[in-house]
DOMI-283393 format. One record per residue: residue number from 1; residue in one letter; chain; x, y, z of N, C-alpha, C, O in turn. Coordinates in steps of 0.1 Angstrom, whole numbers, plus 5000, padded with zeros to 4 digits. Each point is the difference from the previous one (the first is absolute). Last residue first. Example, Ala and Ser with C-alpha at 12.3 -4.5 7.8 and 13.67 -1.06 7.14 Angstrom:
<sites>
SITE   nr  rest  kette   npx   npy   npz  capx  capy  capz   cpx   cpy   cpz   opx   opy   opz
SITE    2     S      A  5128  4978  5071  5009  5011  5000  4992  5011  5008  5005  5011  5001
SITE    1     A      A  4998  4932  4998  4991  5012  5000  5009  5012  5000  5010  5000  5007
</sites>
This chain:
<sites>
SITE   nr  rest  kette   npx   npy   npz  capx  capy  capz   cpx   cpy   cpz   opx   opy   opz
SITE  194     L      A  6373  3842  2791  4987  4994  4999  4990  5009  5007  4988  4998  5000
SITE  193     N      A  5059  5008  5002  4994  5006  4988  4986  4995  4998  4993  5006  4991
SITE  192     A      A  5033  4977  5045  4997  5014  5003  4994  5007  4988  4991  5008  5001
SITE  191     H      A  5025  4947  4996  4988  5001  5007  4996  5014  5003  4988  5003  5001
SITE  190     K      A  5053  4989  4977  4989  4996  4992  4987  5001  5007  4990  5004  4994
SITE  189     E      A  5049  5005  5031  4997  5010  4990  4989  4997  4991  4992  5008  4996
SITE  188     E      A  5023  4960  5035  4993  5011  5007  4996  5011  4990  4990  5006  5001
SITE  187     L      A  5037  4958  4983  4986  4996  5002  4992  5011  5007  4988  5002  4996
SITE  186     E      A  5058  5004  4999  4994  5000  4987  4985  4996  5001  4992  5006  4993
SITE  185     P      A  5035  4993  5046  4997  5013  4996  4993  5001  4986  4992  5008  4998
SITE  184     A      A  5020  4948  5019  4989  5007  5007  4998  5014  4996  4989  5004  4997
SITE  183     R      A  5044  4960  4990  4991  5006  4990  4989  5008  5007  4990  5005  4994
SITE  182     D      A  5062  4973  5015  4988  5006  5007  4991  5007  4990  5004  5011  4995
SITE  181     L      A  5028  4946  4994  5000  5015  5000  4987  5005  5007  4990  4994  4998
SITE  180     H      A  5023  4959  4991  4998  5005  5014  5001  5015  5001  5001  5005  5011
SITE  179     S      A  5006  4969  4948  4987  4996  5005  4997  5005  5014  4988  5001  5004
SITE  178     L      A  5055  5007  4976  4989  5008  4992  4986  4996  5005  4991  5008  5000
SITE  177     F      A  5046  4969  5019  5001  5014  5004  4988  5008  4993  4994  5008  5006
SITE  176     W      A  5012  4946  4982  4995  5002  5014  4999  5014  5004  4990  5005  5005
SITE  175     V      A  5031  4986  4954  4985  4997  4999  4994  5002  5014  4989  5006  5001
SITE  174     I      A  5057  4996  4997  4994  5012  4993  4985  4999  5000  4993  5009  5003
SITE  173     L      A  5032  4954  5012  5000  5011  5010  4994  5012  4994  4992  5007  5007
SITE  172     L      A  5013  4957  4964  4989  4997  5010  5000  5011  5011  4989  5004  5004
SITE  171     V      A  5046  4998  4965  4987  5003  4993  4989  4998  5010  4990  5008  5000
SITE  170     F      A  5052  4978  5015  4999  5015  4999  4987  5004  4993  4994  5010  5005
SITE  169     A      A  5015  4944  4998  4998  5006  5013  4998  5015  5000  4992  5005  5006
SITE  168     M      A  5021  4973  4954  4986  4998  5003  4996  5005  5014  4989  5005  5002
SITE  167     G      A  5057  4998  4986  4992  5009  4992  4985  4998  5002  4992  5010  5001
SITE  166     F      A  5037  4960  5019  5001  5013  5007  4992  5011  4992  4994  5008  5006
SITE  165     W      A  5009  4949  4975  4991  5000  5012  5001  5013  5008  4991  5004  5006
SITE  164     F      A  5036  4991  4954  4985  4999  4997  4992  5001  5012  4991  5008  5001
SITE  163     I      A  5056  4991  5003  4995  5013  4994  4985  4999  4998  4993  5010  5003
SITE  162     A      A  5028  4951  5013  5000  5010  5010  4994  5014  4994  4992  5006  5006
SITE  161     Y      A  5014  4958  4964  4989  4997  5010  4999  5011  5010  4989  5005  5003
SITE  160     Q      A  5048  4997  4967  4987  5003  4993  4988  4998  5009  4991  5008  5000
SITE  159     R      A  5051  4979  5018  4999  5015  4998  4987  5004  4993  4993  5009  5005
SITE  158     H      A  5017  4944  5000  4997  5007  5013  4998  5015  4998  4991  5006  5006
SITE  157     D      A  5019  4954  4963  4991  5012  4997  4996  5007  5013  4990  5007  5000
SITE  156     N      A  5043  4955  4976  5000  5007  5013  4993  5013  4998  5005  5010  4997
SITE  155     P      A  4997  4939  4976  4999  5014  5000  5000  5006  5014  4995  4993  5010
SITE  154     I      A  5028  4963  4968  4990  5003  5009  4999  5015  5002  5010  5006  5003
SITE  153     T      A  5019  4965  4967  4992  5012  4996  4989  5003  5010  4990  5005  4996
SITE  152     A      A  5040  4957  5006  5009  5011  4996  4993  5013  4998  5006  5011  5000
SITE  151     A      A  4971  4948  5010  5009  5004  5012  5008  5012  4996  5003  5008  5009
SITE  150     V      A  4970  4973  4957  4992  5006  5011  5009  5005  5011  4998  5011  5005
SITE  149     G      A  5023  4966  4960  4995  5013  4996  4992  5007  5010  5001  5012  5002
SITE  148     Q      A  5014  4944  5007  5011  5009  5000  4996  5014  4996  5004  5010  5006
SITE  147     V      A  4965  4955  4993  5002  5005  5013  5012  5010  5000  4999  5010  5007
SITE  146     R      A  4989  4967  4953  4990  5010  5004  5003  5006  5014  4997  5011  5002
SITE  145     G      A  5026  4952  4969  5005  5014  5001  4991  5010  5005  5003  5012  4999
SITE  144     G      A  4983  4944  4970  5006  5003  5013  5004  5014  5001  4997  5009  4992
SITE  143     V      A  4967  4960  4979  5008  5012  4999  5005  5003  5014  4992  5004  5009
SITE  142     P      A  4996  4945  4972  4995  5012  5006  5009  5012  4999  5013  4998  4999
SITE  141     Y      A  4997  4985  4964  4989  5001  5010  5002  4989  5010  5004  4989  4997
SITE  140     V      A  5025  5041  4963  5000  4989  5010  4989  5002  5009  4998  5011  5006
SITE  139     G      A  5016  5020  4959  4994  4988  4994  5000  4988  5009  4996  4989  4996
SITE  138     A      A  5037  5049  5019  4990  5001  4989  4996  4987  4994  5008  4991  4997
SITE  137     H      A  5006  5017  5054  5007  4996  4987  4989  5001  4989  4990  4994  5002
SITE  136     K      A  5020  5024  5053  4991  4998  4989  5008  4997  4988  5009  5007  4996
SITE  135     D      A  5003  4986  5059  5002  5007  4987  4990  4996  4990  4993  4989  5001
SITE  134     A      A  5009  4996  5047  5005  5013  5000  5000  5007  4986  4998  5012  4999
SITE  133     I      A  4970  4951  5029  5010  5000  4989  5004  5014  4997  4992  5009  4998
SITE  132     Y      A  4991  4978  5050  4994  5005  4988  5011  5001  4989  5011  5006  5002
SITE  131     V      A  4980  4966  5047  5010  5005  4991  4992  5004  4987  4993  4993  4994
SITE  130     V      A  4993  5004  5061  4997  4996  4986  5011  5006  4991  5004  5011  5002
SITE  129     M      A  4994  4973  5054  5000  5010  4990  4997  4995  4986  5002  4988  4998
SITE  128     P      A  5002  4984  5042  4990  5010  5003  4999  5012  4990  4991  5008  5001
SITE  127     A      A  5023  4938  4989  5006  5013  5005  4989  5010  5002  4990  5000  4993
SITE  126     L      A  5003  4946  5012  4998  5011  4990  5006  5013  5006  4997  5004  5012
SITE  125     S      A  4999  4945  5000  5012  5009  5002  4999  5011  4990  5010  5003  4993
SITE  124     K      A  4956  4963  4992  5007  5000  5013  5012  5009  4999  5005  5003  4989
SITE  123     L      A  4944  4990  4985  5014  5004  4998  5007  5001  5014  4995  5007  5009
SITE  122     G      A  4957  4982  4972  5009  4991  5008  5015  5003  4999  5008  4990  5000
SITE  121     N      A  4953  5036  4982  5008  4991  4991  5009  4991  5007  5008  4993  4994
SITE  120     A      A  4963  5038  5029  4992  4995  4990  5007  4990  4991  4994  4992  4994
SITE  119     D      A  5030  5031  5040  4991  4990  5006  4991  4994  4989  4998  4988  5000
SITE  118     G      A  5031  5047  4987  5008  4989  5004  4991  4989  5005  5001  4988  4997
SITE  117     M      A  4979  5053  4993  5004  4993  4988  5008  4988  5003  4999  4990  4993
SITE  116     S      A  4988  5037  5043  4989  4993  4994  5003  4993  4987  4995  4989  4997
SITE  115     K      A  5040  5036  5025  4995  4989  5008  4988  4993  4994  5001  4987  4999
SITE  114     T      A  5020  5050  4978  5008  4988  5001  4994  4989  5008  5001  4988  4997
SITE  113     D      A  4977  5051  4974  5000  4997  5015  5007  4986  5001  4995  4990  4997
SITE  112     V      A  4992  5050  4963  5009  4989  5004  5001  4999  5015  5004  5009  5007
SITE  111     W      A  4952  5007  4965  5012  5005  5005  5009  4989  5005  4995  4989  5003
SITE  110     F      A  4964  5002  4977  5000  5014  4997  5012  5007  5005  5002  5012  4996
SITE  109     W      A  4977  4936  4990  5011  5007  5007  4999  5015  4995  5000  5003  4988
SITE  108     D      A  4972  4947  5011  4999  5014  4997  5009  5008  5008  4999  5002  5012
SITE  107     S      A  4991  4949  4987  5012  5005  4993  4998  5014  4995  5005  5004  4990
SITE  106     R      A  4965  4969  5038  4996  5002  4986  5012  5005  4992  4999  5003  4988
SITE  105     A      A  5006  4989  5058  4992  4988  4996  4997  5001  4985  4998  4990  4994
SITE  104     P      A  5024  5047  5029  5009  4989  4997  4992  4988  4994  5005  4993  4991
SITE  103     N      A  4986  5060  5012  4992  4988  5002  5008  4988  4996  4998  4995  4988
SITE  102     N      A  5011  5060  5030  5003  4988  4991  4991  4989  5003  4995  4999  5012
SITE  101     E      A  4989  5052  4996  5007  4989  5006  5003  4989  4990  4993  4998  4991
SITE  100     P      A  5003  5053  4992  4992  4989  5005  5009  4990  5007  5012  4999  4998
SITE   99     T      A  4998  5054  4999  5004  4988  4993  4992  4988  5006  5000  4998  5012
SITE   98     F      A  4998  5047  5006  4990  4997  4990  5004  4987  4991  4991  4996  4993
SITE   97     I      A  5037  5024  5041  4988  4994  5007  4989  4996  4990  4991  4992  5003
SITE   96     S      A  5060  5008  4979  4991  5010  5007  4988  4993  5007  4998  4988  4997
SITE   95     P      A  5042  4988  4985  5002  5014  4995  4991  5011  5006  5005  5011  5003
SITE   94     R      A  5017  4945  5021  4987  5003  4993  5001  5014  4995  5002  5009  5008
SITE   93     E      A  5043  4962  4998  4990  5009  5007  4988  5002  4992  5001  5000  4988
SITE   92     P      A  5052  4972  5016  4986  5001  4995  4991  5009  5008  5002  5000  5013
SITE   91     A      A  5051  5008  4978  4992  4993  5010  4985  5000  4995  4996  5011  4995
SITE   90     R      A  5048  4990  4972  4990  5008  5007  4993  4992  5010  4997  4988  4998
SITE   89     L      A  5050  5012  4966  4992  4995  5011  4990  5010  5005  5002  5012  5001
SITE   88     I      A  5021  4979  4949  4999  5010  5011  4991  4994  5010  4989  4996  4998
SITE   87     G      A  5043  4977  4964  4987  5007  5003  5002  5010  5011  5011  5002  5005
SITE   86     E      A  5012  4957  4959  5003  5012  5007  4987  5007  5003  4992  5001  4990
SITE   85     I      A  5026  4945  4999  4991  5011  4997  5005  5012  5008  5007  4998  5010
SITE   84     Q      A  5008  4950  4969  5003  5011  5010  4992  5012  4996  4999  5003  4988
SITE   83     V      A  4992  4941  5006  5003  5013  4993  5004  5009  5011  4997  4998  5012
SITE   82     I      A  4992  4946  4978  5006  5010  5009  5003  5012  4992  5007  5000  4990
SITE   81     G      A  4953  4972  4990  5013  4997  5005  5005  5010  5010  4993  5010  5003
SITE   80     R      A  4974  5007  4959  5000  4988  5007  5014  4997  5006  5010  5006  4995
SITE   79     P      A  4957  5039  4987  5013  4993  5000  5000  4988  5009  4995  5001  5011
SITE   78     R      A  4968  5027  4963  5000  4992  5013  5014  4992  5000  5000  4988  4996
SITE   77     S      A  4971  5056  4976  5012  4991  5001  4999  4993  5014  4997  5007  5010
SITE   76     A      A  4960  5011  4960  5008  5001  5012  5012  4991  5000  4999  4988  4997
SITE   75     K      A  4964  5017  4970  5013  5005  4997  5009  5001  5012  5012  5003  4999
SITE   74     E      A  4942  4985  5003  5007  4990  4992  5014  5003  4997  5008  4992  4998
SITE   73     M      A  4964  5040  5024  5003  4989  5009  5008  4989  4993  5009  4993  5005
SITE   72     L      A  4970  5051  4980  5015  4997  4999  5004  4988  5008  5012  4996  5000
SITE   71     A      A  4942  5020  4999  5004  4999  4986  5015  4996  4999  5004  4994  4990
SITE   70     D      A  4978  5016  5053  4995  4987  4995  5004  4998  4985  5004  4989  4997
SITE   69     S      A  5029  5042  5031  4985  5000  4997  4996  4986  4995  5008  4992  4998
SITE   68     I      A  5034  5030  5035  4997  4992  4988  4984  5001  4999  4993  5001  5010
SITE   67     W      A  5054  5018  5022  4987  5002  4995  4998  4991  4987  5009  4999  4992
SITE   66     G      A  5028  4988  5047  4996  5012  4993  4986  4999  4995  4992  4991  5003
SITE   65     R      A  5034  4979  5027  5007  5001  4988  4996  5012  4991  5007  5003  4991
SITE   64     D      A  4995  4983  5062  4991  5007  4991  5008  5002  4987  5008  5009  4999
SITE   63     V      A  5000  4954  5041  5006  5009  4990  4989  5006  4992  4992  4993  4993
SITE   62     L      A  5017  4980  5058  4991  5004  4989  5006  5010  4991  5006  5010  5005
SITE   61     V      A  5020  4951  5024  4997  5014  5000  4990  5002  4988  5000  4994  4990
SITE   60     T      A  5025  4964  5042  4992  5004  4989  4997  5015  5002  4998  5005  5011
SITE   59     G      A  5041  4954  5007  4989  5010  5003  4994  5004  4987  5004  4997  4989
SITE   58     G      A  5046  4986  5007  4989  4996  5009  4990  5011  5002  5003  5012  5000
SITE   57     S      A  5035  4989  4969  5005  4999  5014  4990  4995  5010  5003  4998  5012
SITE   56     A      A  4986  5010  4943  5010  4990  4999  5006  4997  5014  5004  4989  5003
SITE   55     R      A  4946  5031  4991  5013  5004  5000  5010  4988  5000  4997  4990  5006
SITE   54     T      A  4952  5018  4975  5007  4992  5010  5015  5003  4999  5006  4997  4989
SITE   53     F      A  4948  5031  5000  5013  4998  4995  5008  4992  5010  5002  5005  5011
SITE   52     P      A  4943  5009  4973  5010  4996  5010  5013  4997  4994  5000  4994  4989
SITE   51     V      A  4966  5042  4990  5004  4986  4999  5009  4997  5011  5010  5007  5003
SITE   50     V      A  4953  5032  4974  5009  4997  5012  5002  4985  5000  4991  4992  5000
SITE   49     M      A  4991  5050  4966  5003  4986  5001  5009  4997  5011  5012  5004  5000
SITE   48     D      A  4951  5036  4989  5014  4998  5003  5001  4985  5002  4993  4994  5008
SITE   47     Y      A  4970  5028  4958  5003  4995  5013  5015  5002  5003  5008  5002  4991
SITE   46     G      A  4955  5026  4976  5006  4986  5001  5002  4996  5014  4992  5003  5009
SITE   45     V      A  4989  5039  4954  4998  4993  5012  5006  4987  5000  4999  4993  4989
SITE   44     Q      A  5015  5055  4985  4995  4986  4998  4999  4993  5014  5008  5002  5008
SITE   43     G      A  5010  5043  4984  4986  5000  4997  4994  4986  4998  4988  4999  4998
SITE   42     E      A  5058  5008  5015  4998  5008  4988  4985  4998  4995  4998  4999  4988
SITE   41     L      A  5006  4972  5050  5013  5004  4994  4997  5007  4986  4994  4993  4991
SITE   40     V      A  4981  4986  5058  4999  5007  4988  5014  5005  4995  5007  5005  5008
SITE   39     R      A  4965  4956  5026  5012  5008  4998  4999  5006  4986  4997  4994  4991
SITE   38     P      A  4969  4979  5049  5003  5004  4986  5012  5009  5000  5002  5008  5009
SITE   37     K      A  5002  4950  5012  4992  5008  4992  4994  5012  5007  5001  5000  5012
SITE   36     V      A  5038  4956  4987  4995  5011  5009  4993  5010  4991  5006  5005  4990
SITE   35     L      A  5009  4941  5005  4997  5012  4993  4994  5010  5010  4989  4998  5004
SITE   34     M      A  5045  4954  4999  4988  5008  5004  4999  5013  4993  5010  5006  4997
SITE   33     E      A  5014  4940  5002  5000  5014  4995  4987  5007  5004  4989  4994  5000
SITE   32     H      A  5032  4960  5008  4993  5008  5010  5000  5015  4996  5000  5009  5008
SITE   31     S      A  5021  4957  4966  4987  4993  5004  4992  5008  5010  4988  4997  5002
SITE   30     Y      A  5056  5016  4981  4989  5005  4993  4987  4992  5003  4989  5005  4996
SITE   29     D      A  5059  5006  5026  4990  4989  5002  4987  5005  4993  4992  5006  5007
SITE   28     F      A  5065  5007  4988  4986  5004  5001  4991  4988  5001  5002  4989  4994
SITE   27     A      A  5051  5014  5022  4991  4996  4989  4986  5005  5003  4995  4999  5012
SITE   26     G      A  5058  5019  5002  4990  4990  5003  4992  4997  4988  5003  5002  4989
SITE   25     A      A  5032  5039  5034  4999  4989  4991  4991  4990  5005  4998  4997  5012
SITE   24     L      A  5011  5060  4994  4998  4987  5006  4999  4989  4989  4996  5003  4989
SITE   23     T      A  5014  5055  5025  5001  4989  4990  4998  4987  5008  5002  4999  5012
SITE   22     V      A  4983  5057  4996  5006  4987  5004  5001  4991  4988  4993  5001  4990
SITE   21     R      A  4996  5053  5029  5001  4992  4988  5008  4988  5004  5011  5001  5007
SITE   20     R      A  4955  5030  5025  5014  4997  4997  5001  4990  4987  4991  4992  4999
SITE   19     F      A  4969  5028  5026  5005  5006  4987  5015  4998  4998  5006  5007  4992
SITE   18     Q      A  4982  4980  5056  4990  5006  4991  5006  5007  4988  5009  5009  5002
SITE   17     W      A  5013  4969  5037  5001  4995  4987  4990  5005  4990  5000  4997  4988
SITE   16     D      A  5002  5014  5059  5014  5003  4996  5002  4995  4985  5009  5005  4993
SITE   15     A      A  4950  4986  5031  5001  5014  4996  5013  5004  4995  5002  5009  4991
SITE   14     T      A  4988  4947  5027  4996  5002  4986  5002  5014  4996  5002  5003  4988
SITE   13     K      A  5026  4971  5050  4990  5011  4999  4997  5002  4985  5009  5003  4992
SITE   12     D      A  5014  4959  5020  4998  5005  5013  4990  5011  5000  4991  5000  5009
SITE   11     F      A  5014  4959  4956  4999  5014  5001  4999  5004  5015  4990  4995  5006
SITE   10     K      A  5032  4961  4962  4991  5005  5010  5000  5015  5001  5011  5006  4997
SITE    9     E      A  5014  4974  4969  4992  4988  5003  4989  5004  5010  4989  4995  4999
SITE    8     P      A  5032  5042  4967  5003  4992  5012  4991  4988  5002  4989  5000  4994
SITE    7     M      A  5027  5022  4958  4988  5001  5009  5004  4991  5012  5004  4989  4999
SITE    6     P      A  5033  5036  4970  4993  4987  5002  4989  5002  5011  5002  5006  5010
SITE    5     V      A  5010  5037  4962  5007  4992  5010  4993  4987  5001  4988  4999  4997
SITE    4     A      A  5016  5046  4967  4993  4989  5005  5009  4992  5010  5012  4998  4997
SITE    3     K      A  4994  5056  4995  5003  4987  4993  4993  4989  5007  4998  5000  5013
SITE    2     Q      A  4978  5047  4989  5013  4994  5005  5002  4987  4992  4991  4994  4994
SITE    1     A      A  4970  5034  5003  5010  5003  4990  5014  4994  5004  5009  5000  4992
</sites>
């Protein structure tokens, strides 16, 4: 939510820049456009379009331009020449242990990995963070502005989780207590009547 600042040339600590809004100038290199799959937007399956961006000040950064599907690929805007963009920085990370490994040889990308994407495309001086286009514009593809929404609405469900799990522990305690009641007198009475 803070005002955008110029993206630094180097990062001492990437954690200090996580989810920071930045601006930078340069040119997109569409010859190395990469599609990270699968990504879903409003029930439609597509990709995140990741494009190297050569900075006017030197160096390269990967820019996640947003979501796009196969059907919309022809409508994708691809600005040429020197442009200024605004985005949100994120350090690349594998979403979960269930996310498949990237296969650079086949250009199968399942998550943004700056090192393997840079190596596969011969990109030099690649920034360690990824810029996600900050804003969404109606009718413009790829659809940007998705990280901002995610970052701003990260749910904090700790209270609900705590209530649920303490409730489950209480129920389990009751079940244990009921299962360990002394039933011997009841059994002796039944056997005495035989």
